[in-house]
C-alpha positions as CSV (number, residue, x, y, z in Angstrom):
1,X,12.4,19.5,-3.5
2,X,13.4,17.8,-0.6
3,X,17.3,18.1,0.3
4,X,18.7,15.4,2.4
5,X,21.7,15.7,5.0
6,X,23.4,12.5,6.4
7,X,25.4,12.8,9.6
8,X,27.4,10.6,11.8
9,X,29.8,7.8,10.1
10,X,32.5,6.5,11.6
11,X,35.3,4.1,12.2
12,X,34.3,1.8,14.8
13,X,35.7,-1.3,16.1
14,X,33.5,-5.3,15.8
15,X,30.6,-4.9,18.6
16,X,30.2,-1.1,19.1
17,X,27.6,1.2,18.1
18,X,27.1,3.9,15.7
19,X,24.0,6.7,15.8
20,X,23.3,8.0,12.1
21,X,21.4,10.8,11.4
22,X,20.1,12.5,8.6
23,X,18.2,16.5,8.4
24,X,15.8,17.0,5.5
25,X,14.9,20.6,4.1
26,X,12.3,22.1,1.8
27,X,9.3,20.9,0.8
28,X,8.6,18.2,4.8
29,X,5.2,18.3,3.9
30,X,5.5,16.2,1.0
31,X,7.4,13.3,2.6
32,X,5.7,10.1,3.3
33,X,8.3,8.0,4.3
34,X,11.9,8.1,5.5
35,X,14.5,4.8,4.8
36,X,18.0,4.1,4.9
37,X,19.9,2.2,2.4
38,X,23.8,1.3,1.8
39,X,26.8,0.2,-0.8
40,X,29.4,-1.2,0.4
41,X,32.4,-1.2,-1.8
42,X,32.1,-3.8,-4.7
43,X,28.0,-4.4,-4.4
44,X,25.0,-2.7,-5.2
45,X,23.3,-0.2,-3.0
46,X,20.8,-2.5,-0.9
47,X,17.9,-1.7,1.9
48,X,18.7,-1.4,5.8
49,X,15.4,-0.1,7.1
50,X,12.0,2.1,6.1
51,X,9.4,3.5,7.9
52,X,6.1,3.6,6.2
53,X,3.7,6.3,6.2
54,X,1.2,4.9,9.2
55,X,4.6,4.6,11.2
56,X,5.5,0.7,10.5
57,X,9.0,0.1,10.2
58,X,10.6,-2.8,8.1
59,X,13.9,-3.9,8.4
60,X,16.5,-6.1,6.3
61,X,17.3,-10.2,8.0
62,X,20.5,-8.6,7.9
63,X,20.3,-5.8,10.0
64,X,17.2,-7.0,12.6
65,X,17.5,-7.1,16.2
66,X,20.5,-5.0,16.1
67,X,19.8,-1.4,14.0
68,X,17.0,0.4,15.2
69,X,15.2,3.3,12.9
70,X,13.3,6.4,14.7
71,X,11.2,8.9,12.3
72,X,10.2,12.7,13.2
73,X,7.8,13.3,9.8
74,X,7.0,16.5,11.4
75,X,10.2,17.3,11.8
76,X,11.8,15.9,8.7
77,X,14.7,13.8,10.8
78,X,15.9,10.4,11.0
79,X,17.9,8.2,13.2
80,X,19.7,5.0,12.7
81,X,21.0,3.3,16.0
82,X,23.1,0.6,15.5
83,X,24.5,-1.4,18.0
84,X,27.0,-4.5,17.0
85,X,28.4,-3.4,14.6
86,X,29.6,-6.1,12.1
87,X,32.8,-6.1,9.2
88,X,29.8,-6.4,6.8
89,X,28.2,-3.0,7.9
90,X,30.7,-1.1,5.9
91,X,29.2,0.4,3.5
92,X,28.0,4.1,2.8
93,X,24.8,4.6,4.5
94,X,21.9,6.6,2.5
95,X,18.8,8.0,3.9
96,X,16.1,8.4,1.9
97,X,12.7,10.1,1.6
98,X,10.3,8.9,-0.1
99,X,7.4,11.7,-1.6
100,X,4.3,11.5,-3.9
101,X,6.5,10.9,-7.1
102,X,9.5,10.5,-6.8
103,X,12.4,9.9,-3.9
104,X,14.9,11.6,-2.9
105,X,18.4,10.6,-1.7
106,X,21.6,12.2,0.3
107,X,24.8,12.3,-0.4
108,X,25.9,9.1,2.5
109,X,27.6,8.8,5.5
110,X,30.7,6.3,5.4
111,X,30.9,3.7,8.2
112,X,33.4,1.4,8.8
113,X,33.6,-1.3,11.0
114,X,37.7,-2.8,11.5
115,X,39.5,-3.8,14.5
């Protein structure tokens, strides 16, 4: 079992930056990969970034060049550095962990980009 806790969400102006963090507790040895997803009001949850077990990081096209994901699997932590934020980035951001045979989700942290 893995429990996830996100933090760092806030209200920020367009063009601003935020750093989201996620800490995993529990059976850290079962973690295969980390991911970030987001869900805007009235929309489906969508992929943002994913760190694979070999260290490769994939990004959604909409955030490429603006967001940077980093992870430390041994420590059970992952961060999402978000720069040049846009109003379309407004969403609840969720941390996700892939483990053998299952996935775990955090409860999310709210990011609002508005002037």
